[in-house]
C-alpha positions as CSV (number, residue, x, y, z in Angstrom):
1,X,22.7,-108.4,-62.9
2,X,22.1,-108.6,-67.4
3,X,20.0,-105.4,-67.0
4,X,23.2,-102.8,-66.9
5,X,24.7,-104.7,-69.7
6,X,21.2,-105.0,-71.7
7,X,20.3,-101.3,-70.6
8,X,23.3,-99.0,-69.7
9,X,21.2,-95.9,-67.9
10,X,24.8,-94.5,-66.1
11,X,27.6,-96.0,-68.5
12,X,29.5,-93.8,-70.6
13,X,31.9,-94.5,-72.8
14,X,35.5,-94.7,-71.5
15,X,34.2,-95.2,-67.9
16,X,36.0,-98.6,-67.4
17,X,36.5,-98.2,-63.7
18,X,33.1,-97.4,-62.0
19,X,31.2,-99.8,-64.1
20,X,33.6,-102.6,-63.4
21,X,32.8,-102.2,-59.5
22,X,29.1,-103.8,-59.9
23,X,30.9,-106.8,-61.1
24,X,34.1,-106.7,-58.9
25,X,34.0,-109.9,-56.2
26,X,37.2,-110.8,-53.4
27,X,38.2,-113.4,-56.2
28,X,40.0,-110.6,-58.7
29,X,42.7,-109.2,-57.0
30,X,44.8,-106.2,-59.2
31,X,43.4,-103.2,-61.1
32,X,42.5,-103.8,-64.9
33,X,41.6,-101.1,-66.9
34,X,42.3,-102.0,-70.4
35,X,40.2,-105.4,-71.9
36,X,42.1,-105.9,-75.1
37,X,39.0,-106.7,-77.0
38,X,37.2,-104.4,-78.5
39,X,33.7,-106.8,-78.7
40,X,33.6,-107.2,-74.9
41,X,34.3,-103.7,-74.0
42,X,31.6,-102.5,-76.9
43,X,29.3,-104.7,-75.1
44,X,30.4,-103.9,-71.7
45,X,29.9,-100.0,-72.0
46,X,27.2,-99.5,-74.5
47,X,25.2,-102.4,-73.8
48,X,24.3,-105.7,-75.6
49,X,21.4,-104.0,-77.6
50,X,23.5,-101.0,-78.8
51,X,26.7,-102.8,-79.1
52,X,24.5,-105.6,-81.7
53,X,23.5,-102.5,-83.6
54,X,27.4,-101.3,-84.2
55,X,29.0,-104.7,-84.9
56,X,25.7,-105.2,-87.5
57,X,26.0,-102.0,-89.0
58,X,29.8,-102.6,-89.6
59,X,29.4,-106.0,-91.3
60,X,26.6,-104.8,-93.4
61,X,29.7,-102.1,-94.6
62,X,31.8,-105.1,-94.9
63,X,28.9,-107.3,-97.0
64,X,28.5,-103.9,-99.3
65,X,32.1,-104.4,-100.2
66,X,32.1,-108.1,-100.8
67,X,29.4,-108.2,-103.2
68,X,31.6,-105.0,-104.7
69,X,34.5,-107.3,-105.7
70,X,31.6,-109.5,-107.1
71,X,29.7,-107.3,-109.1
72,X,31.8,-104.8,-110.5
73,X,34.3,-105.2,-113.9
74,X,36.9,-103.0,-113.4
75,X,38.1,-101.1,-110.1
76,X,37.0,-104.2,-108.4
77,X,40.5,-103.9,-106.1
78,X,38.9,-101.2,-103.6
79,X,36.4,-103.3,-102.4
80,X,38.5,-105.8,-102.3
81,X,40.9,-104.2,-100.3
82,X,37.8,-102.6,-98.4
83,X,36.3,-106.0,-97.2
84,X,40.1,-107.1,-96.4
85,X,40.8,-104.5,-94.2
86,X,37.3,-105.4,-92.3
87,X,38.6,-108.8,-91.9
88,X,41.9,-107.8,-90.8
89,X,40.4,-105.1,-88.6
90,X,37.7,-107.5,-87.2
91,X,40.3,-110.5,-86.4
92,X,42.4,-107.7,-84.3
93,X,39.4,-106.6,-82.7
94,X,39.5,-109.7,-80.6
95,X,42.8,-109.5,-78.9
96,X,43.3,-105.3,-78.9
97,X,41.8,-102.0,-78.6
98,X,43.7,-100.7,-82.2
99,X,40.3,-99.0,-83.2
100,X,40.4,-97.1,-80.3
101,X,43.5,-95.0,-81.3
102,X,42.2,-92.2,-83.5
103,X,45.2,-92.6,-86.3
104,X,44.0,-96.5,-87.1
105,X,40.4,-95.4,-86.7
106,X,40.5,-92.7,-89.2
107,X,42.6,-94.7,-91.6
108,X,40.2,-97.3,-91.5
109,X,37.1,-95.4,-92.4
110,X,38.6,-93.2,-95.5
111,X,39.7,-96.8,-96.7
112,X,36.1,-98.2,-96.2
113,X,34.6,-94.7,-97.6
114,X,36.5,-95.5,-100.8
115,X,36.1,-99.0,-100.7
116,X,32.3,-98.4,-100.0
117,X,32.1,-95.7,-103.1
118,X,33.4,-98.3,-105.8
119,X,31.3,-100.9,-104.5
120,X,28.2,-99.4,-105.5
121,X,27.1,-99.6,-109.0
122,X,27.5,-97.0,-111.6
123,X,25.2,-95.0,-113.6
124,X,25.6,-96.0,-117.1
125,X,24.9,-92.7,-119.9
126,X,22.7,-93.7,-122.6
């Protein structure tokens, strides 16, 4: 039963009804098409290994921003905004699926791009 979660062979991103039927029994009443938890939905649709890689990648980008807050002497506010946005989006993903809304995902990606760009050390000309 755990194998489809680890290695999904026929699960496509966004195909909630088909794979959900594998785990449904008589005790579940009604029809549910939204998980309202981005982490659980990603684990269910992508598989545990692939979802873990996605979560680790986003976590590392947030850590780059946090490092930029402590390492930069000026313009540290941009990495701080990026790290704060990651905390906000990550906490909100526990109870909703807002990153599946294109405007939210694009805005977050734009903010993180600027924040990571400012987090990296600048080259000193000699």
